[in-house]
KEKE-3310 file (N, C-alpha, C; in steps of 0.2 Angstrom, whole numbers, plus 5000, padded with zeros to 4 digits):
npx = (4373:4379:4391:4404:4413:4405:4397:4406:4414:4425:4436:4435:4438:4451:4457:4456:4462:4475:4478:4478:4489:4500:4499:4503:4516:4522:4521:4524:4538:4541:4547:4560:4565:4571:4566:4553:4539:4526:4512:4511:4501:4496:4488:4475:4475:4472:4459:4452:4454:4446:4434:4432:4438:4436:4439:4446:4459:4464:4467:4478:4487:4490:4496:4507:4514:4517:4526:4536:4540:4545:4555:4563:4567:4574:4585:4592:4595:4604:4602:4590:4582:4571:4558:4557:4555:4552:4539:4534:4525:4513:4507:4499:4486:4482:4480:4471:4460:4457:4454:4442:4434:4433:4426:4413:4408:4405:4401:4384:4378:4366:4355:4357:4358:4370:4376:4373:4381:4394:4395:4394:4406:4416:4415:4418:4431:4437:4436:4442:4454:4459:4459:4468:4480:4483:4485:4496:4505:4505:4510:4522:4529:4528:4534:4545:4556:4564:4560:4561:4560:4550:4538:4521:4517:4527:4523:4510:4514:4520:4510:4502:4509:4510:4497:4487:4492:4493:4480:4475:4481:4475:4464:4464:4467:4456:4445:4447:4445:4432:4426:4429:4422:4409:4407:4408:4398:4387:4387:4393:4387:4373:4372:4375:4363:4354:4357:4355:4341:4337:4341:4333:4321:4322)
npy = (5112:5111:5119:5109:5114:5123:5114:5108:5111:5124:5120:5106:5106:5112:5102:5091:5095:5097:5084:5077:5084:5080:5067:5065:5070:5061:5049:5051:5050:5037:5032:5036:5035:5023:5019:5021:5012:5013:5012:5023:5037:5046:5046:5043:5054:5065:5061:5061:5074:5081:5076:5081:5094:5101:5112:5120:5126:5119:5107:5112:5115:5103:5097:5105:5103:5089:5090:5097:5089:5078:5084:5089:5077:5070:5079:5078:5065:5066:5064:5063:5052:5038:5042:5055:5061:5066:5062:5066:5078:5073:5067:5077:5075:5063:5065:5075:5068:5060:5069:5075:5064:5061:5073:5072:5061:5063:5056:5055:5054:5057:5056:5045:5027:5017:5007:5011:5023:5016:5008:5018:5026:5016:5012:5023:5026:5014:5016:5029:5027:5017:5024:5035:5027:5022:5033:5039:5028:5024:5036:5037:5026:5029:5042:5044:5040:5029:5017:5013:5002:4994:4982:4978:4967:4966:4978:4975:4964:4972:4980:4971:4968:4979:4985:4981:4983:4997:5002:4997:5002:5015:5011:5007:5020:5028:5020:5020:5034:5035:5027:5034:5045:5041:5036:5048:5056:5047:5046:5057:5068:5064:5064:5077:5083:5077:5083:5097:5096:5093:5104:5113:5109:5110)
npz = (5576:5592:5601:5608:5617:5624:5631:5640:5655:5659:5667:5663:5650:5649:5655:5647:5636:5641:5645:5632:5626:5634:5633:5619:5620:5628:5621:5608:5606:5604:5593:5594:5607:5618:5630:5631:5630:5627:5615:5600:5602:5593:5582:5588:5597:5588:5584:5596:5599:5589:5593:5606:5608:5596:5588:5574:5577:5586:5580:5572:5582:5588:5577:5574:5586:5585:5574:5580:5590:5583:5576:5586:5593:5582:5581:5593:5592:5582:5569:5555:5553:5547:5545:5543:5528:5511:5510:5522:5525:5521:5531:5537:5531:5535:5549:5548:5543:5554:5564:5558:5558:5572:5575:5570:5576:5590:5606:5611:5626:5632:5623:5615:5616:5625:5617:5604:5603:5605:5593:5583:5586:5585:5572:5565:5569:5565:5550:5548:5553:5545:5532:5536:5538:5525:5518:5525:5524:5510:5504:5510:5504:5491:5489:5498:5492:5495:5491:5477:5468:5473:5472:5469:5475:5485:5492:5496:5506:5515:5519:5525:5536:5544:5545:5554:5566:5566:5565:5576:5587:5591:5597:5610:5617:5613:5617:5631:5633:5630:5640:5651:5648:5648:5661:5668:5663:5666:5680:5687:5682:5684:5698:5700:5695:5703:5715:5712:5710:5723:5731:5725:5730:5744)
capx = (4377:4381:4399:4406:4416:4399:4394:4411:4416:4432:4441:4436:4440:4458:4460:4456:4468:4482:4479:4480:4496:4504:4499:4507:4523:4524:4521:4527:4545:4543:4552:4567:4567:4570:4563:4546:4536:4519:4511:4510:4494:4495:4482:4470:4474:4469:4452:4449:4454:4441:4428:4430:4440:4431:4441:4452:4465:4467:4470:4485:4491:4493:4500:4513:4517:4520:4532:4541:4543:4549:4562:4568:4570:4579:4590:4595:4598:4609:4600:4583:4578:4568:4551:4556:4556:4548:4532:4531:4519:4506:4504:4493:4480:4480:4478:4464:4455:4455:4451:4436:4430:4431:4422:4407:4406:4405:4395:4378:4375:4359:4350:4358:4360:4378:4378:4373:4387:4400:4395:4396:4413:4420:4415:4421:4438:4440:4436:4446:4461:4461:4461:4474:4485:4485:4488:4503:4509:4506:4514:4529:4532:4529:4537:4551:4562:4568:4557:4560:4559:4545:4533:4514:4517:4531:4520:4505:4516:4522:4504:4499:4514:4509:4490:4483:4495:4492:4473:4473:4484:4471:4458:4465:4466:4449:4441:4448:4442:4425:4424:4429:4417:4402:4406:4407:4391:4382:4387:4394:4381:4367:4373:4374:4356:4350:4359:4351:4334:4337:4342:4326:4315:4323)
capy = (5108:5115:5118:5105:5118:5125:5108:5106:5116:5127:5115:5100:5108:5112:5095:5087:5098:5095:5077:5075:5086:5076:5060:5066:5071:5054:5043:5053:5049:5030:5030:5038:5034:5015:5018:5022:5006:5015:5013:5030:5040:5052:5045:5044:5061:5069:5059:5064:5082:5082:5074:5085:5101:5103:5119:5119:5129:5113:5102:5114:5115:5096:5095:5108:5099:5083:5091:5099:5083:5074:5087:5089:5070:5069:5084:5075:5059:5068:5061:5064:5046:5036:5044:5062:5061:5070:5061:5068:5083:5069:5065:5081:5073:5057:5068:5079:5063:5058:5075:5076:5058:5062:5079:5070:5055:5064:5052:5059:5050:5059:5055:5039:5022:5016:5003:5016:5027:5012:5006:5024:5028:5011:5012:5030:5025:5009:5018:5034:5024:5014:5029:5038:5022:5021:5040:5040:5022:5025:5042:5035:5021:5032:5049:5045:5039:5023:5011:5014:4995:4990:4979:4978:4961:4968:4983:4971:4961:4977:4983:4966:4968:4985:4988:4979:4987:5004:5003:4994:5007:5020:5008:5007:5027:5030:5016:5023:5040:5034:5024:5039:5050:5038:5036:5055:5058:5043:5046:5063:5073:5062:5066:5085:5084:5076:5088:5102:5095:5092:5111:5117:5107:5114)
capz = (5581:5598:5602:5614:5622:5629:5635:5645:5660:5658:5670:5659:5643:5650:5658:5641:5632:5644:5644:5625:5624:5638:5630:5613:5622:5631:5616:5601:5605:5604:5587:5596:5614:5619:5637:5630:5627:5625:5608:5599:5603:5589:5578:5593:5599:5583:5584:5602:5599:5585:5596:5612:5607:5590:5585:5569:5579:5590:5575:5570:5588:5589:5571:5575:5591:5582:5570:5585:5594:5578:5574:5592:5594:5577:5583:5599:5589:5577:5562:5553:5554:5542:5544:5540:5521:5507:5512:5529:5525:5519:5538:5539:5528:5539:5555:5547:5543:5561:5567:5556:5560:5579:5576:5568:5580:5597:5609:5615:5631:5634:5618:5612:5621:5625:5611:5598:5603:5604:5586:5579:5587:5583:5564:5562:5571:5560:5544:5548:5554:5539:5527:5538:5537:5518:5516:5527:5521:5503:5503:5512:5499:5484:5489:5502:5488:5498:5488:5470:5465:5477:5468:5472:5480:5491:5496:5500:5511:5520:5522:5529:5542:5548:5545:5560:5572:5565:5566:5583:5592:5593:5600:5618:5619:5612:5621:5638:5634:5630:5646:5656:5647:5649:5668:5671:5661:5669:5687:5690:5679:5687:5704:5700:5693:5709:5720:5710:5712:5730:5733:5724:5735:5750)
cpx = (4380:4389:4400:4409:4411:4397:4400:4412:4423:4437:4441:4439:4448:4461:4461:4462:4475:4483:4482:4487:4501:4505:4504:4515:4526:4525:4524:4534:4546:4547:4559:4570:4565:4566:4556:4543:4528:4518:4509:4502:4492:4489:4475:4469:4471:4461:4449:4449:4448:4434:4426:4432:4436:4433:4446:4459:4468:4470:4478:4489:4495:4498:4507:4517:4520:4526:4537:4544:4547:4556:4566:4571:4575:4585:4595:4598:4604:4608:4592:4579:4574:4561:4551:4559:4552:4540:4529:4525:4512:4503:4498:4486:4477:4477:4471:4459:4452:4452:4444:4431:4428:4426:4414:4404:4406:4399:4390:4375:4368:4353:4351:4360:4368:4380:4378:4380:4394:4401:4397:4403:4417:4420:4419:4429:4441:4441:4442:4453:4464:4463:4467:4480:4487:4487:4495:4508:4510:4510:4521:4533:4533:4533:4544:4557:4566:4565:4556:4558:4554:4540:4526:4514:4521:4527:4514:4507:4518:4515:4501:4503:4512:4501:4487:4485:4493:4485:4471:4476:4479:4465:4459:4464:4459:4444:4441:4445:4434:4422:4424:4423:4410:4401:4404:4400:4386:4381:4388:4388:4375:4367:4372:4367:4352:4351:4355:4344:4332:4337:4335:4321:4316:4322)
cpy = (5112:5114:5114:5109:5121:5120:5106:5112:5118:5122:5109:5101:5108:5106:5091:5089:5096:5088:5075:5078:5082:5069:5060:5066:5065:5049:5044:5051:5041:5028:5031:5036:5026:5014:5019:5017:5007:5015:5021:5031:5044:5052:5046:5051:5065:5067:5062:5071:5084:5081:5078:5092:5104:5110:5117:5121:5123:5108:5105:5114:5108:5094:5099:5105:5093:5084:5093:5094:5079:5077:5088:5082:5068:5073:5080:5068:5060:5066:5062:5058:5044:5039:5051:5062:5066:5068:5063:5073:5079:5067:5070:5079:5067:5060:5072:5074:5061:5063:5076:5070:5059:5068:5077:5064:5056:5060:5057:5054:5051:5056:5048:5034:5021:5012:5007:5020:5023:5010:5012:5026:5023:5010:5018:5029:5020:5012:5024:5032:5021:5019:5033:5033:5022:5028:5040:5034:5023:5030:5040:5031:5024:5038:5049:5043:5033:5017:5011:5008:4991:4988:4979:4972:4962:4973:4979:4967:4966:4980:4977:4966:4973:4988:4987:4983:4994:5006:5001:4999:5012:5018:5009:5014:5029:5026:5018:5029:5040:5031:5029:5044:5048:5038:5043:5057:5054:5045:5053:5068:5071:5064:5074:5087:5083:5081:5095:5102:5095:5100:5115:5115:5110:5121)
cpz = (5586:5599:5609:5619:5627:5633:5641:5649:5657:5660:5666:5653:5644:5651:5652:5636:5634:5644:5637:5624:5628:5635:5623:5615:5625:5626:5610:5600:5605:5598:5589:5603:5616:5626:5636:5627:5625:5618:5607:5599:5598:5585:5582:5596:5594:5583:5590:5602:5594:5589:5602:5611:5602:5588:5580:5572:5583:5586:5573:5576:5588:5583:5572:5581:5589:5578:5575:5589:5589:5577:5580:5593:5589:5579:5588:5597:5585:5570:5561:5555:5548:5540:5542:5533:5518:5508:5518:5529:5524:5526:5540:5537:5532:5545:5554:5546:5550:5565:5565:5558:5567:5579:5575:5572:5588:5601:5612:5619:5633:5629:5614:5617:5620:5619:5605:5597:5602:5596:5582:5580:5584:5575:5562:5563:5566:5553:5543:5549:5548:5533:5529:5537:5529:5515:5518:5524:5514:5501:5505:5507:5492:5484:5493:5498:5490:5495:5481:5466:5468:5472:5472:5477:5486:5495:5500:5506:5517:5524:5527:5536:5547:5549:5551:5565:5572:5567:5573:5588:5595:5597:5608:5620:5619:5616:5629:5639:5634:5637:5651:5655:5649:5657:5671:5669:5665:5677:5690:5688:5683:5694:5705:5699:5700:5714:5719:5712:5719:5733:5731:5728:5742:5750)
residu = (MET:LYS:SER:THR:ARG:LEU:GLN:LEU:SER:THR:CYS:SER:PHE:VAL:ALA:ILE:PHE:ALA:LEU:LEU:ALA:SER:LEU:MET:LEU:MET:THR:ARG:THR:HIS:HIS:PHE:ALA:THR:PHE:ASN:GLN:LEU:PRO:SER:ALA:SER:ILE:ALA:ILE:PHE:PHE:LEU:ALA:GLY:MET:TYR:LEU:ARG:ARG:ILE:LYS:TYR:PHE:TRP:PHE:PHE:TYR:ILE:LEU:SER:ILE:GLY:ILE:ASP:LEU:SER:SER:SER:TYR:PHE:ARG:GLY:GLN:LEU:GLY:ASP:CYS:LEU:THR:ALA:SER:TYR:PRO:ALA:LEU:ALA:PHE:SER:TYR:ALA:THR:MET:PHE:ALA:ALA:GLY:PHE:TYR:THR:ARG:PRO:ASN:TRP:THR:GLN:GLN:VAL:LEU:MET:VAL:ASN:LEU:ILE:LYS:VAL:ALA:ALA:ALA:LEU:PHE:ILE:ALA:SER:SER:ILE:ALA:PHE:PHE:ILE:SER:ASN:GLY:SER:TYR:TYR:THR:LEU:SER:GLY:LYS:PHE:LEU:GLU:LEU:SER:TRP:ALA:GLU:TYR:GLY:ALA:ARG:VAL:ASP:LYS:TYR:TYR:PHE:ARG:SER:ILE:SER:ASN:PRO:VAL:PHE:TYR:VAL:LEU:SER:ALA:MET:VAL:MET:ASP:TRP:VAL:ILE:ASN:ARG:TYR:PHE:ASN:ALA:ASN:THR:ALA:VAL:ASN:SER:ALA:TYR:ARG:GLU:ILE:LEU)
# end
């Protein structure tokens, strides 16, 4: 498998990295900042980081960044909040699932038709988001110490309440990224190839 970094220009690689980092900074605080109404992009960011950045060091960068944001937000609020419990480290496994799924479903616009890419990414996103949800959700209810008397029926009701929102949040971000990726590959790269051919003729 070729390195995606070799396929991207340095400018494109830096732009994607900066965009994902900015997106996490803007949306990660939704638990703490009432002015921010954007859905959290964290799950999608790890998926896209695996898809485009494709180096394990970037997984760790975004994981550490997410911790830093959560701790900073909690510090300025003056309390840890409900999410920072003994179950918090389990999020690493949720994010790793998304990163791995993104890594293995990088769209190939030159060798696969649009629909094949869409189906491949959609299936991977749904499966990975579901696994990530049950890792983070299940660990929270079993390890946080806040739900000692929670029955399976009550847990099922809570899953029903949060599951769809959790797996649908990444769709907007990943779909937007794929549209931009397809447009750039379809038109920008095509124009570049035409210009190169024209220069060779001249």
